[in-house]
Predicted model as a PDB file, atoms N, CA, C, CB and O in Angstrom, pLDDT in the B-factor column:
MODEL        1                                                                  
ATOM      1  N   UNK A   1      66.063  63.547 157.368  1.00 47.00           N  
ATOM      2  CA  UNK A   1      65.998  62.114 157.369  1.00 47.00           C  
ATOM      3  C   UNK A   1      67.402  61.564 157.557  1.00 47.00           C  
ATOM      4  CB  UNK A   1      65.358  61.589 156.072  1.00 47.00           C  
ATOM      5  O   UNK A   1      68.342  62.067 156.942  1.00 47.00           O  
ATOM      6  N   UNK A   2      67.569  60.546 158.390  1.00 49.00           N  
ATOM      7  CA  UNK A   2      68.874  59.965 158.669  1.00 49.00           C  
ATOM      8  C   UNK A   2      69.307  59.029 157.556  1.00 49.00           C  
ATOM      9  CB  UNK A   2      68.852  59.223 159.995  1.00 49.00           C  
ATOM     10  O   UNK A   2      68.497  58.331 156.947  1.00 49.00           O  
ATOM     11  N   UNK A   3      70.607  59.038 157.310  1.00 51.00           N  
ATOM     12  CA  UNK A   3      71.160  58.144 156.296  1.00 51.00           C  
ATOM     13  C   UNK A   3      71.470  56.796 156.933  1.00 51.00           C  
ATOM     14  CB  UNK A   3      72.434  58.753 155.648  1.00 51.00           C  
ATOM     15  O   UNK A   3      71.665  56.694 158.145  1.00 51.00           O  
ATOM     16  N   UNK A   4      71.513  55.782 156.107  1.00 51.00           N  
ATOM     17  CA  UNK A   4      71.878  54.467 156.587  1.00 51.00           C  
ATOM     18  C   UNK A   4      73.337  54.462 157.014  1.00 51.00           C  
ATOM     19  CB  UNK A   4      71.621  53.404 155.512  1.00 51.00           C  
ATOM     20  O   UNK A   4      74.151  55.193 156.449  1.00 51.00           O  
ATOM     21  N   UNK A   5      73.678  53.640 158.011  1.00 52.00           N  
ATOM     22  CA  UNK A   5      75.029  53.603 158.568  1.00 52.00           C  
ATOM     23  C   UNK A   5      76.084  53.304 157.512  1.00 52.00           C  
ATOM     24  CB  UNK A   5      75.105  52.570 159.667  1.00 52.00           C  
ATOM     25  O   UNK A   5      77.190  53.839 157.587  1.00 52.00           O  
ATOM     26  N   UNK A   6      75.773  52.469 156.539  1.00 54.00           N  
ATOM     27  CA  UNK A   6      76.783  52.095 155.555  1.00 54.00           C  
ATOM     28  C   UNK A   6      77.124  53.233 154.591  1.00 54.00           C  
ATOM     29  CB  UNK A   6      76.310  50.893 154.774  1.00 54.00           C  
ATOM     30  O   UNK A   6      78.119  53.130 153.873  1.00 54.00           O  
ATOM     31  N   UNK A   7      76.355  54.293 154.546  1.00 52.00           N  
ATOM     32  CA  UNK A   7      76.658  55.407 153.656  1.00 52.00           C  
ATOM     33  C   UNK A   7      77.329  56.556 154.395  1.00 52.00           C  
ATOM     34  CB  UNK A   7      75.391  55.896 152.984  1.00 52.00           C  
ATOM     35  O   UNK A   7      77.734  57.522 153.749  1.00 52.00           O  
ATOM     36  N   UNK A   8      77.468  56.502 155.712  1.00 53.00           N  
ATOM     37  CA  UNK A   8      78.069  57.597 156.469  1.00 53.00           C  
ATOM     38  C   UNK A   8      79.515  57.846 156.064  1.00 53.00           C  
ATOM     39  CB  UNK A   8      77.997  57.305 157.952  1.00 53.00           C  
ATOM     40  O   UNK A   8      79.985  58.981 156.139  1.00 53.00           O  
ATOM     41  N   UNK A   9      80.236  56.798 155.633  1.00 54.00           N  
ATOM     42  CA  UNK A   9      81.626  56.963 155.247  1.00 54.00           C  
ATOM     43  C   UNK A   9      81.806  57.716 153.946  1.00 54.00           C  
ATOM     44  CB  UNK A   9      82.275  55.638 155.139  1.00 54.00           C  
ATOM     45  O   UNK A   9      82.922  58.125 153.623  1.00 54.00           O  
ATOM     46  N   UNK A  10      80.737  57.909 153.190  1.00 58.00           N  
ATOM     47  CA  UNK A  10      80.821  58.592 151.909  1.00 58.00           C  
ATOM     48  C   UNK A  10      80.911  60.111 152.058  1.00 58.00           C  
ATOM     49  CB  UNK A  10      79.628  58.233 151.062  1.00 58.00           C  
ATOM     50  O   UNK A  10      81.251  60.802 151.098  1.00 58.00           O  
ATOM     51  N   UNK A  11      80.617  60.629 153.226  1.00 53.00           N  
ATOM     52  CA  UNK A  11      80.605  62.060 153.455  1.00 53.00           C  
ATOM     53  C   UNK A  11      81.952  62.465 154.063  1.00 53.00           C  
ATOM     54  CB  UNK A  11      79.418  62.470 154.381  1.00 53.00           C  
ATOM     55  O   UNK A  11      82.327  61.940 155.111  1.00 53.00           O  
ATOM     56  N   UNK A  12      82.692  63.393 153.425  1.00 52.00           N  
ATOM     57  CA  UNK A  12      83.989  63.783 153.982  1.00 52.00           C  
ATOM     58  C   UNK A  12      83.829  64.515 155.305  1.00 52.00           C  
ATOM     59  CB  UNK A  12      84.749  64.660 152.993  1.00 52.00           C  
ATOM     60  O   UNK A  12      82.903  65.310 155.468  1.00 52.00           O  
ATOM     61  N   UNK A  13      84.724  64.252 156.249  1.00 54.00           N  
ATOM     62  CA  UNK A  13      84.674  64.896 157.558  1.00 54.00           C  
ATOM     63  C   UNK A  13      85.185  66.336 157.482  1.00 54.00           C  
ATOM     64  CB  UNK A  13      85.495  64.096 158.577  1.00 54.00           C  
ATOM     65  O   UNK A  13      84.752  67.190 158.257  1.00 54.00           O  
ATOM     66  N   UNK A  14      86.091  66.603 156.564  1.00 56.00           N  
ATOM     67  CA  UNK A  14      86.662  67.936 156.427  1.00 56.00           C  
ATOM     68  C   UNK A  14      86.362  68.433 155.017  1.00 56.00           C  
ATOM     69  CB  UNK A  14      88.204  67.931 156.712  1.00 56.00           C  
ATOM     70  O   UNK A  14      86.700  67.781 154.028  1.00 56.00           O  
ATOM     71  N   UNK A  15      85.730  69.580 154.943  1.00 55.00           N  
ATOM     72  CA  UNK A  15      85.405  70.175 153.655  1.00 55.00           C  
ATOM     73  C   UNK A  15      86.444  71.249 153.366  1.00 55.00           C  
ATOM     74  CB  UNK A  15      83.953  70.767 153.643  1.00 55.00           C  
ATOM     75  O   UNK A  15      86.684  72.128 154.194  1.00 55.00           O  
ATOM     76  N   UNK A  16      87.052  71.178 152.201  1.00 62.00           N  
ATOM     77  CA  UNK A  16      88.069  72.158 151.832  1.00 62.00           C  
ATOM     78  C   UNK A  16      87.434  73.541 151.724  1.00 62.00           C  
ATOM     79  CB  UNK A  16      88.754  71.766 150.497  1.00 62.00           C  
ATOM     80  O   UNK A  16      86.347  73.700 151.167  1.00 62.00           O  
ATOM     81  N   UNK A  17      88.127  74.532 152.264  1.00 59.00           N  
ATOM     82  CA  UNK A  17      87.646  75.903 152.271  1.00 59.00           C  
ATOM     83  C   UNK A  17      88.158  76.630 151.037  1.00 59.00           C  
ATOM     84  CB  UNK A  17      88.084  76.633 153.554  1.00 59.00           C  
ATOM     85  O   UNK A  17      89.343  76.543 150.718  1.00 59.00           O  
ATOM     86  N   UNK A  18      87.297  77.333 150.350  1.00 68.00           N  
ATOM     87  CA  UNK A  18      87.689  78.063 149.154  1.00 68.00           C  
ATOM     88  C   UNK A  18      87.984  79.526 149.446  1.00 68.00           C  
ATOM     89  CB  UNK A  18      86.609  77.958 148.106  1.00 68.00           C  
ATOM     90  O   UNK A  18      88.373  80.266 148.543  1.00 68.00           O  
ATOM     91  N   UNK A  19      87.804  79.962 150.706  1.00 63.00           N  
ATOM     92  CA  UNK A  19      88.086  81.346 151.078  1.00 63.00           C  
ATOM     93  C   UNK A  19      89.545  81.473 151.507  1.00 63.00           C  
ATOM     94  CB  UNK A  19      87.138  81.817 152.212  1.00 63.00           C  
ATOM     95  O   UNK A  19      90.190  80.484 151.854  1.00 63.00           O  
ATOM     96  N   UNK A  20      90.053  82.700 151.478  1.00 67.00           N  
ATOM     97  CA  UNK A  20      91.400  82.946 151.972  1.00 67.00           C  
ATOM     98  C   UNK A  20      91.404  82.784 153.490  1.00 67.00           C  
ATOM     99  CB  UNK A  20      91.899  84.365 151.561  1.00 67.00           C  
ATOM    100  O   UNK A  20      90.347  82.776 154.121  1.00 67.00           O  
ATOM    101  N   UNK A  21      92.579  82.657 154.064  1.00 65.00           N  
ATOM    102  CA  UNK A  21      92.716  82.482 155.510  1.00 65.00           C  
ATOM    103  C   UNK A  21      92.112  83.679 156.261  1.00 65.00           C  
ATOM    104  CB  UNK A  21      94.208  82.304 155.892  1.00 65.00           C  
ATOM    105  O   UNK A  21      91.418  83.503 157.263  1.00 65.00           O  
ATOM    106  N   UNK A  22      92.377  84.879 155.775  1.00 67.00           N  
ATOM    107  CA  UNK A  22      91.852  86.086 156.411  1.00 67.00           C  
ATOM    108  C   UNK A  22      90.331  86.113 156.357  1.00 67.00           C  
ATOM    109  CB  UNK A  22      92.424  87.336 155.738  1.00 67.00           C  
ATOM    110  O   UNK A  22      89.674  86.437 157.347  1.00 67.00           O  
ATOM    111  N   UNK A  23      89.769  85.768 155.191  1.00 69.00           N  
ATOM    112  CA  UNK A  23      88.311  85.742 155.043  1.00 69.00           C  
ATOM    113  C   UNK A  23      87.688  84.703 155.968  1.00 69.00           C  
ATOM    114  CB  UNK A  23      87.924  85.449 153.585  1.00 69.00           C  
ATOM    115  O   UNK A  23      86.633  84.949 156.553  1.00 69.00           O  
ATOM    116  N   UNK A  24      88.327  83.553 156.103  1.00 67.00           N  
ATOM    117  CA  UNK A  24      87.816  82.487 156.973  1.00 67.00           C  
ATOM    118  C   UNK A  24      87.756  82.948 158.416  1.00 67.00           C  
ATOM    119  CB  UNK A  24      88.689  81.234 156.862  1.00 67.00           C  
ATOM    120  O   UNK A  24      86.766  82.714 159.110  1.00 67.00           O  
ATOM    121  N   UNK A  25      88.811  83.599 158.866  1.00 66.00           N  
ATOM    122  CA  UNK A  25      88.871  84.067 160.256  1.00 66.00           C  
ATOM    123  C   UNK A  25      87.786  85.100 160.534  1.00 66.00           C  
ATOM    124  CB  UNK A  25      90.254  84.662 160.564  1.00 66.00           C  
ATOM    125  O   UNK A  25      87.136  85.050 161.578  1.00 66.00           O  
ATOM    126  N   UNK A  26      87.586  86.033 159.614  1.00 70.00           N  
ATOM    127  CA  UNK A  26      86.553  87.046 159.791  1.00 70.00           C  
ATOM    128  C   UNK A  26      85.159  86.416 159.746  1.00 70.00           C  
ATOM    129  CB  UNK A  26      86.682  88.135 158.714  1.00 70.00           C  
ATOM    130  O   UNK A  26      84.280  86.782 160.527  1.00 70.00           O  
ATOM    131  N   UNK A  27      84.967  85.487 158.847  1.00 77.00           N  
ATOM    132  CA  UNK A  27      83.676  84.830 158.690  1.00 77.00           C  
ATOM    133  C   UNK A  27      83.344  83.999 159.924  1.00 77.00           C  
ATOM    134  CB  UNK A  27      83.670  83.949 157.435  1.00 77.00           C  
ATOM    135  O   UNK A  27      82.197  83.994 160.372  1.00 77.00           O  
ATOM    136  N   UNK A  28      84.337  83.290 160.482  1.00 75.00           N  
ATOM    137  CA  UNK A  28      84.141  82.466 161.674  1.00 75.00           C  
ATOM    138  C   UNK A  28      83.575  83.297 162.819  1.00 75.00           C  
ATOM    139  CB  UNK A  28      85.461  81.810 162.098  1.00 75.00           C  
ATOM    140  O   UNK A  28      82.558  82.925 163.404  1.00 75.00           O  
ATOM    141  N   UNK A  29      84.209  84.399 163.143  1.00 75.00           N  
ATOM    142  CA  UNK A  29      83.758  85.239 164.253  1.00 75.00           C  
ATOM    143  C   UNK A  29      82.371  85.804 163.988  1.00 75.00           C  
ATOM    144  CB  UNK A  29      84.746  86.377 164.495  1.00 75.00           C  
ATOM    145  O   UNK A  29      81.544  85.867 164.898  1.00 75.00           O  
ATOM    146  N   UNK A  30      82.109  86.213 162.755  1.00 79.00           N  
ATOM    147  CA  UNK A  30      80.796  86.779 162.409  1.00 79.00           C  
ATOM    148  C   UNK A  30      79.687  85.741 162.573  1.00 79.00           C  
ATOM    149  CB  UNK A  30      80.805  87.312 160.963  1.00 79.00           C  
ATOM    150  O   UNK A  30      78.623  86.046 163.110  1.00 79.00           O  
ATOM    151  N   UNK A  31      79.939  84.503 162.107  1.00 81.00           N  
ATOM    152  CA  UNK A  31      78.923  83.454 162.215  1.00 81.00           C  
ATOM    153  C   UNK A  31      78.657  83.053 163.660  1.00 81.00           C  
ATOM    154  CB  UNK A  31      79.347  82.237 161.421  1.00 81.00           C  
ATOM    155  O   UNK A  31      77.504  82.854 164.041  1.00 81.00           O  
ATOM    156  N   UNK A  32      79.707  82.931 164.468  1.00 79.00           N  
ATOM    157  CA  UNK A  32      79.526  82.604 165.892  1.00 79.00           C  
ATOM    158  C   UNK A  32      78.693  83.695 166.562  1.00 79.00           C  
ATOM    159  CB  UNK A  32      80.907  82.450 166.612  1.00 79.00           C  
ATOM    160  O   UNK A  32      77.772  83.398 167.323  1.00 79.00           O  
ATOM    161  N   UNK A  33      79.016  84.950 166.279  1.00 78.00           N  
ATOM    162  CA  UNK A  33      78.280  86.060 166.882  1.00 78.00           C  
ATOM    163  C   UNK A  33      76.819  86.035 166.448  1.00 78.00           C  
ATOM    164  CB  UNK A  33      78.924  87.403 166.504  1.00 78.00           C  
ATOM    165  O   UNK A  33      75.928  86.289 167.259  1.00 78.00           O  
ATOM    166  N   UNK A  34      76.567  85.733 165.185  1.00 81.00           N  
ATOM    167  CA  UNK A  34      75.198  85.708 164.664  1.00 81.00           C  
ATOM    168  C   UNK A  34      74.376  84.574 165.282  1.00 81.00           C  
ATOM    169  CB  UNK A  34      75.217  85.565 163.142  1.00 81.00           C  
ATOM    170  O   UNK A  34      73.220  84.775 165.653  1.00 81.00           O  
ATOM    171  N   UNK A  35      74.969  83.392 165.390  1.00 80.00           N  
ATOM    172  CA  UNK A  35      74.241  82.223 165.884  1.00 80.00           C  
ATOM    173  C   UNK A  35      74.023  82.269 167.390  1.00 80.00           C  
ATOM    174  CB  UNK A  35      74.985  80.958 165.519  1.00 80.00           C  
ATOM    175  O   UNK A  35      72.911  82.042 167.866  1.00 80.00           O  
ATOM    176  N   UNK A  36      75.083  82.564 168.140  1.00 76.00           N  
ATOM    177  CA  UNK A  36      74.989  82.505 169.602  1.00 76.00           C  
ATOM    178  C   UNK A  36      74.708  83.851 170.248  1.00 76.00           C  
ATOM    179  CB  UNK A  36      76.257  81.947 170.167  1.00 76.00           C  
ATOM    180  O   UNK A  36      74.582  83.940 171.470  1.00 76.00           O  
ATOM    181  N   UNK A  37      74.608  84.904 169.437  1.00 80.00           N  
ATOM    182  CA  UNK A  37      74.329  86.255 169.915  1.00 80.00           C  
ATOM    183  C   UNK A  37      75.317  86.683 170.982  1.00 80.00           C  
ATOM    184  CB  UNK A  37      72.915  86.341 170.456  1.00 80.00           C  
ATOM    185  O   UNK A  37      74.947  87.321 171.968  1.00 80.00           O  
ATOM    186  N   UNK A  38      76.577  86.327 170.778  1.00 79.00           N  
ATOM    187  CA  UNK A  38      77.653  86.741 171.663  1.00 79.00           C  
ATOM    188  C   UNK A  38      78.890  86.929 170.807  1.00 79.00           C  
ATOM    189  CB  UNK A  38      77.899  85.700 172.808  1.00 79.00           C  
ATOM    190  O   UNK A  38      79.109  86.170 169.862  1.00 79.00           O  
ATOM    191  N   UNK A  39      79.695  87.917 171.118  1.00 83.00           N  
ATOM    192  CA  UNK A  39      80.912  88.167 170.343  1.00 83.00           C  
ATOM    193  C   UNK A  39      82.009  87.230 170.837  1.00 83.00           C  
ATOM    194  CB  UNK A  39      81.361  89.661 170.461  1.00 83.00           C  
ATOM    195  O   UNK A  39      82.441  87.349 171.983  1.00 83.00           O  
ATOM    196  N   UNK A  40      82.472  86.293 169.995  1.00 81.00           N  
ATOM    197  CA  UNK A  40      83.490  85.345 170.426  1.00 81.00           C  
ATOM    198  C   UNK A  40      84.856  85.983 170.621  1.00 81.00           C  
ATOM    199  CB  UNK A  40      83.597  84.232 169.432  1.00 81.00           C  
ATOM    200  O   UNK A  40      85.779  85.337 171.118  1.00 81.00           O  
ATOM    201  N   UNK A  41      84.992  87.235 170.238  1.00 84.00           N  
ATOM    202  CA  UNK A  41      86.278  87.919 170.365  1.00 84.00           C  
ATOM    203  C   UNK A  41      86.338  88.800 171.602  1.00 84.00           C  
ATOM    204  CB  UNK A  41      86.549  88.754 169.132  1.00 84.00           C  
ATOM    205  O   UNK A  41      87.261  89.600 171.751  1.00 84.00           O  
ATOM    206  N   UNK A  42      85.356  88.658 172.494  1.00 87.00           N  
ATOM    207  CA  UNK A  42      85.343  89.390 173.757  1.00 87.00           C  
ATOM    208  C   UNK A  42      85.517  88.386 174.892  1.00 87.00           C  
ATOM    209  CB  UNK A  42      84.019  90.212 173.928  1.00 87.00           C  
ATOM    210  O   UNK A  42      84.793  87.392 174.957  1.00 87.00           O  
ATOM    211  N   UNK A  43      86.470  88.637 175.784  1.00 89.00           N  
ATOM    212  CA  UNK A  43      86.727  87.740 176.912  1.00 89.00           C  
ATOM    213  C   UNK A  43      85.522  87.738 177.850  1.00 89.00           C  
ATOM    214  CB  UNK A  43      88.013  88.164 177.676  1.00 89.00           C  
ATOM    215  O   UNK A  43      85.076  88.803 178.277  1.00 89.00           O  
ATOM    216  N   UNK A  44      84.983  86.550 178.180  1.00 85.00           N  
ATOM    217  CA  UNK A  44      83.811  86.496 179.070  1.00 85.00           C  
ATOM    218  C   UNK A  44      84.135  86.848 180.522  1.00 85.00           C  
ATOM    219  CB  UNK A  44      83.197  85.116 179.021  1.00 85.00           C  
ATOM    220  O   UNK A  44      83.226  87.096 181.313  1.00 85.00           O  
ATOM    221  N   UNK A  45      85.421  86.874 180.878  1.00 91.00           N  
ATOM    222  CA  UNK A  45      85.807  87.194 182.260  1.00 91.00           C  
ATOM    223  C   UNK A  45      86.064  88.683 182.457  1.00 91.00           C  
ATOM    224  CB  UNK A  45      87.050  86.408 182.650  1.00 91.00           C  
ATOM    225  O   UNK A  45      85.523  89.293 183.379  1.00 91.00           O  
ATOM    226  N   UNK A  46      86.894  89.271 181.585  1.00 94.00           N  
ATOM    227  CA  UNK A  46      87.272  90.680 181.782  1.00 94.00           C  
ATOM    228  C   UNK A  46      86.652  91.617 180.751  1.00 94.00           C  
ATOM    229  CB  UNK A  46      88.774  90.819 181.736  1.00 94.00           C  
ATOM    230  O   UNK A  46      86.802  92.833 180.862  1.00 94.00           O  
ATOM    231  N   UNK A  47      85.964  91.077 179.758  1.00 91.00           N  
ATOM    232  CA  UNK A  47      85.324  91.815 178.672  1.00 91.00           C  
ATOM    233  C   UNK A  47      86.327  92.536 177.777  1.00 91.00           C  
ATOM    234  CB  UNK A  47      84.346  92.814 179.239  1.00 91.00           C  
ATOM    235  O   UNK A  47      85.955  93.460 177.054  1.00 91.00           O  
ATOM    236  N   UNK A  48      87.598  92.123 177.818  1.00 93.00           N  
ATOM    237  CA  UNK A  48      88.618  92.701 176.943  1.00 93.00           C  
ATOM    238  C   UNK A  48      88.545  92.075 175.558  1.00 93.00           C  
ATOM    239  CB  UNK A  48      90.022  92.508 177.543  1.00 93.00           C  
ATOM    240  O   UNK A  48      87.977  90.997 175.382  1.00 93.00           O  
ATOM    241  N   UNK A  49      89.130  92.765 174.570  1.00 89.00           N  
ATOM    242  CA  UNK A  49      89.139  92.264 173.193  1.00 89.00           C  
ATOM    243  C   UNK A  49      90.193  91.168 173.059  1.00 89.00           C  
ATOM    244  CB  UNK A  49      89.414  93.417 172.181  1.00 89.00           C  
ATOM    245  O   UNK A  49      91.334  91.335 173.491  1.00 89.00           O  
ATOM    246  N   UNK A  50      89.797  90.043 172.454  1.00 87.00           N  
ATOM    247  CA  UNK A  50      90.722  88.947 172.205  1.00 87.00           C  
ATOM    248  C   UNK A  50      91.117  88.963 170.735  1.00 87.00           C  
ATOM    249  CB  UNK A  50      90.091  87.580 172.598  1.00 87.00           C  
ATOM    250  O   UNK A  50      90.436  89.552 169.895  1.00 87.00           O  
ATOM    251  N   UNK A  51      92.236  88.301 170.444  1.00 85.00           N  
ATOM    252  CA  UNK A  51      92.733  88.209 169.068  1.00 85.00           C  
ATOM    253  C   UNK A  51      92.969  86.746 168.733  1.00 85.00           C  
ATOM    254  CB  UNK A  51      94.041  89.040 168.878  1.00 85.00           C  
ATOM    255  O   UNK A  51      93.365  85.961 169.595  1.00 85.00           O  
ATOM    256  N   UNK A  52      92.728  86.383 167.489  1.00 80.00           N  
ATOM    257  CA  UNK A  52      93.022  85.025 167.025  1.00 80.00           C  
ATOM    258  C   UNK A  52      94.518  84.935 166.765  1.00 80.00           C  
ATOM    259  CB  UNK A  52      92.197  84.661 165.733  1.00 80.00           C  
ATOM    260  O   UNK A  52      95.077  85.713 165.991  1.00 80.00           O  
ATOM    261  N   UNK A  53      95.152  83.978 167.420  1.00 85.00           N  
ATOM    262  CA  UNK A  53      96.578  83.773 167.214  1.00 85.00           C  
ATOM    263  C   UNK A  53      96.794  82.805 166.062  1.00 85.00           C  
ATOM    264  CB  UNK A  53      97.250  83.248 168.498  1.00 85.00           C  
ATOM    265  O   UNK A  53      97.639  83.034 165.196  1.00 85.00           O  
ATOM    266  N   UNK A  54      96.021  81.714 166.056  1.00 82.00           N  
ATOM    267  CA  UNK A  54      96.136  80.750 164.956  1.00 82.00           C  
ATOM    268  C   UNK A  54      94.945  79.807 164.975  1.00 82.00           C  
ATOM    269  CB  UNK A  54      97.461  79.950 165.054  1.00 82.00           C  
ATOM    270  O   UNK A  54      94.189  79.741 165.944  1.00 82.00           O  
ATOM    271  N   UNK A  55      94.802  79.081 163.877  1.00 82.00           N  
ATOM    272  CA  UNK A  55      93.815  78.010 163.766  1.00 82.00           C  
ATOM    273  C   UNK A  55      94.569  76.701 163.649  1.00 82.00           C  
ATOM    274  CB  UNK A  55      92.858  78.227 162.543  1.00 82.00           C  
ATOM    275  O   UNK A  55      95.579  76.623 162.950  1.00 82.00           O  
ATOM    276  N   UNK A  56      94.091  75.687 164.318  1.00 87.00           N  
ATOM    277  CA  UNK A  56      94.684  74.361 164.189  1.00 87.00           C  
ATOM    278  C   UNK A  56      93.940  73.658 163.075  1.00 87.00           C  
ATOM    279  CB  UNK A  56      94.616  73.547 165.536  1.00 87.00           C  
ATOM    280  O   UNK A  56      92.737  73.420 163.179  1.00 87.00           O  
ATOM    281  N   UNK A  57      94.656  73.323 162.001  1.00 86.00           N  
ATOM    282  CA  UNK A  57      94.027  72.723 160.831  1.00 86.00           C  
ATOM    283  C   UNK A  57      94.505  71.303 160.562  1.00 86.00           C  
ATOM    284  CB  UNK A  57      94.285  73.574 159.624  1.00 86.00           C  
ATOM    285  O   UNK A  57      93.872  70.587 159.787  1.00 86.00           O  
ATOM    286  N   UNK A  58      95.612  70.873 161.184  1.00 91.00           N  
ATOM    287  CA  UNK A  58      96.134  69.534 160.941  1.00 91.00           C  
ATOM    288  C   UNK A  58      95.285  68.512 161.683  1.00 91.00           C  
ATOM    289  CB  UNK A  58      97.614  69.433 161.375  1.00 91.00           C  
ATOM    290  O   UNK A  58      95.145  68.581 162.904  1.00 91.00           O  
ATOM    291  N   UNK A  59      94.720  67.565 160.945  1.00 92.00           N  
ATOM    292  CA  UNK A  59      93.796  66.587 161.501  1.00 92.00           C  
ATOM    293  C   UNK A  59      94.426  65.781 162.633  1.00 92.00           C  
ATOM    294  CB  UNK A  59      93.316  65.653 160.413  1.00 92.00           C  
ATOM    295  O   UNK A  59      93.764  65.532 163.641  1.00 92.00           O  
ATOM    296  N   UNK A  60      95.694  65.364 162.497  1.00 93.00           N  
ATOM    297  CA  UNK A  60      96.322  64.561 163.545  1.00 93.00           C  
ATOM    298  C   UNK A  60      96.501  65.355 164.838  1.00 93.00           C  
ATOM    299  CB  UNK A  60      97.671  64.040 163.066  1.00 93.00           C  
ATOM    300  O   UNK A  60      96.397  64.787 165.925  1.00 93.00           O  
ATOM    301  N   UNK A  61      96.767  66.644 164.739  1.00 93.00           N  
ATOM    302  CA  UNK A  61      96.913  67.496 165.927  1.00 93.00           C  
ATOM    303  C   UNK A  61      95.550  67.674 166.603  1.00 93.00           C  
ATOM    304  CB  UNK A  61      97.521  68.885 165.543  1.00 93.00           C  
ATOM    305  O   UNK A  61      95.453  67.614 167.829  1.00 93.00           O  
ATOM    306  N   UNK A  62      94.512  67.889 165.817  1.00 92.00           N  
ATOM    307  CA  UNK A  62      93.156  68.041 166.365  1.00 92.00           C  
ATOM    308  C   UNK A  62      92.742  66.764 167.086  1.00 92.00           C  
ATOM    309  CB  UNK A  62      92.138  68.380 165.241  1.00 92.00           C  
ATOM    310  O   UNK A  62      92.208  66.820 168.194  1.00 92.00           O  
ATOM    311  N   UNK A  63      92.987  65.611 166.460  1.00 93.00           N  
ATOM    312  CA  UNK A  63      92.632  64.336 167.089  1.00 93.00           C  
ATOM    313  C   UNK A  63      93.390  64.127 168.393  1.00 93.00           C  
ATOM    314  CB  UNK A  63      92.913  63.178 166.135  1.00 93.00           C  
ATOM    315  O   UNK A  63      92.819  63.634 169.367  1.00 93.00           O  
ATOM    316  N   UNK A  64      94.654  64.492 168.425  1.00 94.00           N  
ATOM    317  CA  UNK A  64      95.473  64.329 169.644  1.00 94.00           C  
ATOM    318  C   UNK A  64      94.924  65.204 170.784  1.00 94.00           C  
ATOM    319  CB  UNK A  64      96.966  64.696 169.355  1.00 94.00           C  
ATOM    320  O   UNK A  64      94.863  64.762 171.931  1.00 94.00           O  
ATOM    321  N   UNK A  65      94.532  66.428 170.471  1.00 92.00           N  
ATOM    322  CA  UNK A  65      93.955  67.330 171.474  1.00 92.00           C  
ATOM    323  C   UNK A  65      92.637  66.762 171.995  1.00 92.00           C  
ATOM    324  CB  UNK A  65      93.735  68.744 170.879  1.00 92.00           C  
ATOM    325  O   UNK A  65      92.410  66.737 173.205  1.00 92.00           O  
ATOM    326  N   UNK A  66      91.768  66.308 171.096  1.00 92.00           N  
ATOM    327  CA  UNK A  66      90.472  65.758 171.497  1.00 92.00           C  
ATOM    328  C   UNK A  66      90.630  64.496 172.337  1.00 92.00           C  
ATOM    329  CB  UNK A  66      89.625  65.456 170.266  1.00 92.00           C  
ATOM    330  O   UNK A  66      89.903  64.307 173.313  1.00 92.00           O  
ATOM    331  N   UNK A  67      91.580  63.626 171.964  1.00 93.00           N  
ATOM    332  CA  UNK A  67      91.849  62.420 172.774  1.00 93.00           C  
ATOM    333  C   UNK A  67      92.316  62.808 174.169  1.00 93.00           C  
ATOM    334  CB  UNK A  67      92.913  61.522 172.090  1.00 93.00           C  
ATOM    335  O   UNK A  67      91.879  62.220 175.158  1.00 93.00           O  
ATOM    336  N   UNK A  68      93.201  63.794 174.253  1.00 95.00           N  
ATOM    337  CA  UNK A  68      93.706  64.252 175.549  1.00 95.00           C  
ATOM    338  C   UNK A  68      92.565  64.769 176.441  1.00 95.00           C  
ATOM    339  CB  UNK A  68      94.762  65.356 175.345  1.00 95.00           C  
ATOM    340  O   UNK A  68      92.570  64.570 177.655  1.00 95.00           O  
ATOM    341  N   UNK A  69      91.592  65.436 175.809  1.00 92.00           N  
ATOM    342  CA  UNK A  69      90.453  65.977 176.548  1.00 92.00           C  
ATOM    343  C   UNK A  69      89.370  64.920 176.799  1.00 92.00           C  
ATOM    344  CB  UNK A  69      89.857  67.156 175.790  1.00 92.00           C  
ATOM    345  O   UNK A  69      88.384  65.190 177.485  1.00 92.00           O  
ATOM    346  N   UNK A  70      89.554  63.729 176.245  1.00 92.00           N  
ATOM    347  CA  UNK A  70      88.571  62.664 176.440  1.00 92.00           C  
ATOM    348  C   UNK A  70      87.332  62.837 175.577  1.00 92.00           C  
ATOM    349  CB  UNK A  70      88.167  62.602 177.885  1.00 92.00           C  
ATOM    350  O   UNK A  70      86.263  62.337 175.927  1.00 92.00           O  
ATOM    351  N   UNK A  71      87.455  63.523 174.474  1.00 89.00           N  
ATOM    352  CA  UNK A  71      86.309  63.773 173.586  1.00 89.00           C  
ATOM    353  C   UNK A  71      86.397  62.958 172.325  1.00 89.00           C  
ATOM    354  CB  UNK A  71      86.215  65.242 173.232  1.00 89.00           C  
ATOM    355  O   UNK A  71      85.516  63.047 171.469  1.00 89.00           O  
TER     356      UNK A  71                                                      
ENDMDL                                                                          
END                                                                             
C-alpha cells in the first residue's frame, strides 16, 4: 500500500549499515548474483574476474555523479 506524500519525508534515504566494510562488499556481490542470476564480479565483455576498488558512500559525490548522468 502506498504512503501519503506528506509522510515520504519521514523515511531516511540512507540506512546506516551495521556490517563491516568487508562484510558489506561480500554481501553486495552475493545478493546481486542471487537476484539477477549473474555474477557481478565477472566482466560481461571478456568474462575476466573483476575486483571492487572502492564504494562511493559520500552523498554529495553520489548526487554529483547522478546529476552529471542526468539521473
